[in-house]
N, C-alpha and C positions, 0 to 999 in steps of 0.2 A: 466530447469526449467522454462525460459521463454516460451518454446514450449509446456509446462504442462499447464503453466497459460493462455494461448491462448486456448487450448483443453477445459478447464474449463471454459472459459467466453462462449467460442461457446457453449458449452452443456448448460448453464444457460439461454443466449439467446433464442436458439431453444425451451428450454422448457417452457421459458417464452412465447415466439409466439405460441406455442401449446397449452399453457393453456388459451390464450386471444381468442384462433380460438374456443375452445370448451366452452368457456362461452359465445361467440357470439350463437352458435349454442343453447345452454339453453335458453337465453333471447328470441330466435325466436320461441321455440317451443311452448310456451302458446297461441301463436296468433293462431298456427295451429290446437289447439284442443278449441279453443273458439266456444260458440253457434253460430250458424248461423243465418241468417234472418229467413229461412225456419223452423230452430228449433224455434225461438222464436216465428213465426206465428203458427205453431202447439200448442204450448203451450197456447195463447190466444184463439185458437180454442175450445181445450179442456176446458179452462177455462168458456168460453161461454155457450158449452155444459153442464157443470156441474151447472151452475144457472140455465138454463132453465130445466134439470132434477130435481134439489131439488124444484124449483116453481111448476112443476106438479107432484111432488110425484113419478117420475120413479125412484124408487130403483134399479131397474134392471141395468140402465146406468151410475146412480151414482157409483154403487160398480163396474162396469166395467172401470171406469175410477181411480181405485186404483190397486197397483199391489199386487199380491198373498203374504200376510201376511204383509201389510201394517198396520201403526199405525195412530190411530187417536186420538188427545189429545183435548176434549171439554173440554169447562169451566164448573168447578162445577160438574165435573163427571168422573169417572175412565177412564182411559187408554182403548181404544178398540183396539185389534190386531186381524188381520184376517177377512175374507168376512164375516163370521156369527156374530161375534161382532159389526162390524161397520154398516151391515146392521140391526140389533137388535137397537141400537142406534139412525139409522136414522128412523126406522119405529116408533119409541116411541118418536121421536122428535114432537112439535107441529105442525101442517099442516101450511107450508109455503105458502102464497098467492102471496107473490110478493119478488124476489131476485134478487139483484145486485152484481156484483161482479167487482171490478176496480183493475187493476193490475196497482202497482205502480212502480215495480222494477223486472225486472227478471234477472238473471245472473248465470255462472256456467261454466263448462266445457263438452266437449262430453261427453254424457253418463248420465251425471248429473247438475241438476239445481236446483234453489231456486226462486222461487216465493213469492213476499211480496206484499199485497194488503189489500184492505179495502172490507167490504161487507155492505150491506142493505137490512133487510128482513122484512116483515110483517109478524106476525105469529097471528095464531088464537088460543086461548086457552080456553077449556071448562070451562063454567061458568062466563067468562070475555066478558062482551057486547061489548067492541069495539076490534078492533084487535090492538096489540101492534107492534110499530115500534122498531125495533132493528140496531144499526150500531156498528162496529166493525172492527177488523184487524184480519190477518191471514198470517202464512207462510206455504209453502209448500216444500217438498223435493221432485224432480221429477227425475224419472228414465227413460232414453230413453230405447223404447224395439225395438224389431228387425224388427218390421214393421214401425220403425221411427215415431212412438207414443210416447207419454211422459205423464206416468201414475203416479199417487200421491203413494209416499212411506210413507211419514209421512205428516201430516197434523195436525196443531194447530191453533185454532181460539178462540178468546174471544171477550165478548161484550164493549162496552165504556160506557154502561148504568151503573151508580151506583148500588151497591147493595141495596135491600131494607132494610129499618129500621128494626132492630130485634122486632120481635113479642112480647107485653107486657103481662107478667105474671099475671095470673088471682089470 
């Protein structure tokens, strides 16, 4: 009986030791798949390219920064999914004369990242004498591509400006 108790104790100790070692390996795993400085730099460069293309009305470059089947969720408009829908939204957006994107946070794991930031744009509306300044915030989900670029898979943005007052009924 004493021998059986010692064997069971040994099995329990070995099992506990083995399970602790596996736990250590799991704890180290997230570090090995974290975004690298190179990944974050590539995302920052892509964000700057987006701002420049938006300001210049370069829709081909803008579209190239999205994944195939990407989803754009603009304010006060329906969801746009895929190249044709995103292009249509962008081409119908008022002309942007100035655009600035500021990344506040980038995080993720190898292959997928999120970007949280703010924007400032100046747009021109037909029939409105002065340009309109808009500020807001955005979140992007990006996916790493085989060429190490980071394309936008999901993009949502919204303005900080209050909604205009409702039109008075006649």
